[in-house]
C-alpha positions as CSV (number, residue, x, y, z in Angstrom):
1,X,-27.0,16.3,5.3
2,X,-28.4,12.9,5.7
3,X,-26.5,10.5,3.3
4,X,-28.7,7.5,3.8
5,X,-25.7,5.2,4.5
6,X,-26.7,4.0,7.9
7,X,-26.8,0.2,8.1
8,X,-25.0,-0.4,4.8
9,X,-21.8,-2.5,4.4
10,X,-18.6,-1.4,2.7
11,X,-15.3,-2.9,1.7
12,X,-12.5,-0.4,1.6
13,X,-9.1,-1.4,0.2
14,X,-5.8,0.2,1.3
15,X,-7.6,1.2,4.5
16,X,-4.8,1.1,7.1
17,X,-3.6,4.7,6.7
18,X,-4.0,7.9,4.7
19,X,-7.0,8.3,2.4
20,X,-8.2,4.8,2.9
21,X,-8.2,5.1,6.7
22,X,-10.0,8.4,6.4
23,X,-12.6,6.8,4.2
24,X,-13.1,3.9,6.6
25,X,-13.5,6.3,9.5
26,X,-15.9,8.6,7.6
27,X,-18.1,5.8,6.5
28,X,-18.2,4.2,10.0
29,X,-19.3,7.6,11.4
30,X,-22.2,7.5,9.0
31,X,-23.3,4.1,10.3
32,X,-21.7,1.9,7.7
33,X,-20.3,-1.5,8.7
34,X,-16.8,-1.2,7.2
35,X,-14.5,-4.0,6.3
36,X,-11.0,-2.6,5.9
37,X,-8.5,-4.4,3.8
38,X,-4.8,-3.8,3.9
39,X,-1.5,-5.6,4.0
40,X,-1.0,-4.5,7.6
41,X,-3.7,-3.6,10.1
42,X,-3.3,-0.5,12.3
43,X,-5.0,0.4,15.6
44,X,-6.8,3.2,14.0
45,X,-8.4,0.9,11.4
46,X,-9.3,-1.7,13.9
47,X,-11.1,0.9,15.9
48,X,-13.1,2.2,12.9
49,X,-13.9,-1.1,11.1
50,X,-16.2,-3.9,12.0
51,X,-13.6,-6.3,10.5
52,X,-10.1,-6.0,9.2
53,X,-8.8,-8.3,6.5
54,X,-5.1,-8.7,5.9
55,X,-4.0,-9.4,2.3
56,X,-1.4,-8.5,-0.4
57,X,-3.7,-6.5,-2.7
58,X,-1.2,-6.4,-5.5
59,X,-1.9,-10.1,-6.1
60,X,-5.0,-11.6,-7.7
61,X,-5.4,-14.1,-4.9
62,X,-5.2,-11.3,-2.2
63,X,-7.6,-9.0,-4.1
64,X,-10.2,-11.8,-4.7
65,X,-9.8,-13.3,-1.2
66,X,-10.7,-10.1,0.7
67,X,-14.2,-10.2,-0.9
68,X,-15.0,-13.6,0.4
69,X,-13.7,-12.6,3.8
70,X,-15.7,-9.4,3.8
71,X,-18.9,-11.2,2.8
72,X,-18.3,-13.6,5.7
73,X,-17.8,-10.8,8.1
74,X,-20.8,-8.6,7.3
75,X,-23.1,-10.8,5.2
76,X,-22.6,-9.0,1.9
77,X,-21.2,-5.9,0.3
78,X,-23.3,-2.8,-0.6
79,X,-20.4,-0.4,-1.3
80,X,-16.9,-1.0,-2.6
81,X,-14.0,1.6,-2.4
82,X,-11.0,0.6,-4.4
83,X,-8.5,2.9,-2.8
84,X,-5.3,0.9,-2.6
85,X,-2.5,2.3,-4.8
86,X,0.9,4.0,-4.8
87,X,3.6,1.4,-4.5
88,X,6.6,0.3,-2.5
89,X,8.7,3.5,-2.4
90,X,11.8,1.6,-1.4
91,X,11.7,-0.4,-4.6
92,X,10.5,2.3,-6.9
93,X,13.0,4.0,-9.2
94,X,12.7,7.8,-9.6
95,X,13.9,8.4,-13.1
96,X,13.0,8.3,-16.7
97,X,11.4,5.6,-18.9
98,X,14.8,4.0,-19.7
99,X,15.8,3.9,-16.1
100,X,12.8,1.8,-14.9
101,X,12.8,-2.0,-15.0
102,X,9.9,-3.9,-16.4
103,X,9.3,-5.2,-12.9
104,X,8.3,-1.7,-11.8
105,X,5.7,-1.4,-14.5
106,X,4.3,-4.8,-13.5
107,X,4.2,-3.9,-9.8
108,X,2.6,-0.5,-10.4
109,X,-0.1,-1.8,-12.8
110,X,-0.9,-4.7,-10.4
111,X,-1.5,-2.4,-7.4
112,X,-3.0,0.6,-9.1
113,X,-5.1,-1.0,-11.8
114,X,-5.5,-4.7,-11.6
115,X,-6.1,-4.9,-7.9
116,X,-9.3,-2.8,-8.5
117,X,-10.2,-5.0,-11.5
118,X,-9.8,-8.3,-9.5
119,X,-11.6,-7.0,-6.4
120,X,-14.5,-5.5,-8.4
121,X,-15.0,-8.7,-10.4
122,X,-15.3,-10.7,-7.2
123,X,-17.6,-8.3,-5.5
124,X,-19.8,-7.2,-8.4
125,X,-22.4,-10.0,-8.4
126,X,-23.3,-9.2,-4.8
127,X,-23.2,-5.4,-5.4
128,X,-25.6,-5.8,-8.4
129,X,-28.0,-7.8,-6.3
130,X,-28.0,-5.1,-3.6
131,X,-28.0,-2.2,-6.1
132,X,-24.9,-0.8,-4.5
133,X,-22.2,1.6,-5.5
134,X,-18.5,1.6,-6.3
135,X,-15.9,4.4,-6.0
136,X,-12.4,3.9,-7.5
137,X,-9.7,6.3,-6.1
138,X,-7.6,7.4,-9.1
139,X,-5.4,10.5,-9.4
140,X,-5.2,13.8,-11.3
141,X,-2.1,12.1,-12.8
142,X,-4.6,10.0,-14.8
143,X,-5.3,13.2,-16.7
144,X,-1.9,14.9,-16.7
145,X,1.3,12.9,-16.9
146,X,3.8,12.9,-14.1
147,X,7.6,12.4,-14.5
148,X,7.9,9.9,-11.7
149,X,7.2,7.2,-10.9
150,X,7.1,5.9,-14.4
151,X,3.9,3.8,-14.9
152,X,1.8,5.5,-12.2
153,X,0.0,8.0,-14.4
154,X,-0.6,5.4,-17.0
155,X,-2.1,3.0,-14.4
156,X,-4.4,5.7,-13.0
157,X,-5.6,6.8,-16.5
158,X,-6.6,3.1,-17.1
159,X,-8.3,2.9,-13.7
160,X,-10.4,6.0,-14.6
161,X,-11.4,4.6,-17.9
162,X,-12.2,1.2,-16.3
163,X,-14.7,3.0,-14.0
164,X,-16.4,4.7,-17.0
165,X,-16.5,1.5,-19.0
166,X,-18.0,-0.5,-16.0
167,X,-20.5,2.3,-15.3
168,X,-21.9,1.9,-18.8
169,X,-22.5,-1.8,-18.2
170,X,-23.9,-1.8,-14.7
171,X,-25.6,1.5,-14.5
172,X,-28.8,0.1,-16.0
173,X,-28.7,-2.6,-13.3
174,X,-28.9,0.0,-10.6
175,X,-25.2,0.1,-9.7
176,X,-23.3,3.4,-9.7
177,X,-19.5,3.5,-10.5
178,X,-17.6,6.7,-10.1
179,X,-14.0,7.9,-9.7
180,X,-12.4,10.3,-7.3
181,X,-9.1,11.8,-8.5
182,X,-7.1,13.6,-5.8
183,X,-4.1,15.9,-6.4
184,X,-1.4,15.9,-3.8
185,X,-2.8,14.8,-0.4
186,X,-1.0,15.1,2.9
187,X,-0.4,11.4,3.5
188,X,2.5,9.2,4.4
189,X,3.2,8.8,0.7
190,X,4.7,12.3,0.9
191,X,5.6,12.6,4.6
192,X,7.0,9.3,5.8
193,X,10.7,8.5,5.9
194,X,11.8,6.5,2.9
195,X,8.5,7.4,1.1
196,X,8.1,8.5,-2.5
197,X,8.0,12.1,-1.1
198,X,11.4,11.5,0.6
199,X,12.9,10.3,-2.6
200,X,11.6,13.2,-4.6
201,X,12.9,15.7,-1.9
202,X,16.3,14.0,-2.0
203,X,16.4,14.3,-5.8
204,X,15.7,18.0,-5.6
205,X,18.1,18.5,-2.7
206,X,15.4,19.8,-0.3
207,X,13.7,18.6,2.9
208,X,10.3,16.9,2.7
209,X,8.8,19.9,4.6
210,X,10.2,22.3,2.0
211,X,8.9,20.0,-0.8
212,X,5.3,20.0,0.6
213,X,5.4,23.7,1.3
214,X,6.5,24.6,-2.2
215,X,4.3,22.1,-4.1
216,X,1.2,24.2,-4.3
217,X,3.1,27.1,-5.8
218,X,5.0,24.9,-8.2
219,X,1.8,23.2,-9.3
220,X,-0.2,26.4,-9.6
221,X,-2.8,25.2,-7.1
222,X,-5.5,27.8,-6.8
223,X,-6.3,27.2,-3.2
224,X,-2.6,27.6,-2.2
225,X,-2.5,24.3,-0.3
226,X,-2.6,20.6,-0.7
227,X,-5.7,18.4,0.2
228,X,-6.3,16.6,3.5
229,X,-7.3,12.9,3.6
230,X,-10.6,13.8,5.3
231,X,-11.6,16.0,2.4
232,X,-11.2,13.2,0.0
233,X,-13.1,10.9,2.3
234,X,-16.0,13.2,2.5
235,X,-16.3,13.3,-1.3
236,X,-16.1,9.5,-1.5
237,X,-18.9,9.2,1.1
238,X,-21.1,11.5,-0.8
239,X,-20.6,9.6,-4.1
240,X,-21.5,6.4,-2.3
241,X,-24.7,7.9,-0.8
242,X,-28.3,8.3,-1.9
243,X,-27.6,12.0,-2.4
244,X,-25.5,11.1,-5.5
245,X,-28.2,8.8,-6.9
246,X,-27.9,10.0,-10.5
247,X,-24.1,10.5,-10.7
248,X,-22.8,7.7,-12.9
249,X,-19.4,7.2,-14.6
250,X,-18.0,10.6,-13.5
251,X,-14.4,11.4,-12.5
252,X,-14.4,13.9,-9.6
253,X,-11.2,15.9,-9.2
254,X,-10.2,17.2,-5.7
255,X,-6.9,19.0,-6.1
256,X,-7.4,22.6,-4.9
257,X,-7.6,23.8,-8.5
258,X,-4.3,22.3,-9.8
259,X,-5.9,20.9,-12.9
260,X,-6.7,23.7,-15.2
261,X,-8.3,21.9,-18.2
262,X,-12.0,21.2,-18.2
């Protein structure tokens, strides 16, 4: 299927690994000139991207600054993917509402919501001029609450609504804004040492391998497995493409059938 992306430019945040890296690689394979933004560059990202921008995307200065650097690198931005999210697992408390300090709320909201707001605000004038597209990577937890980490589901719910609200405003100007909401995806968030997945596995007294193997059954996932980063990236690429020209303000769930509500 020809997506019509060849020759376009894209800024992808949180692009050094996991879903963000898969998005950068998928777009590059479609002929997109990708600027990958992340706190730390990786060899895989440097190979896929035309330019790599280092920044702390949980800060307003970092989120806004990457836009100027991306424009300088590729001459303008047609496509924006706000993928950065999650959080610093080493500093993230796994517990209930009363166990979590205010600082964790602030950190999660900055990275999972406000980073997208700041980056979009800086990039939007150029995207409007180019009649481009935006995809925000949210989560199924924006629709169904999760016990931990406190604040994550709330931030993702707000990100999804931000996408819908922005779509109403800029859709008439030729800009499409959509959301992709993955369920559990096989990334370092769940698999790496000292990750969120490691902390959850420790809390339940099982290994990370056992945790991931048991998650589809515990979540009632219809497909019987969790998603891969490349599958999420394919969906993002489609939504950015001309093939999705009349898809506006929609939240697209990719979770193997975990979410049962319409």
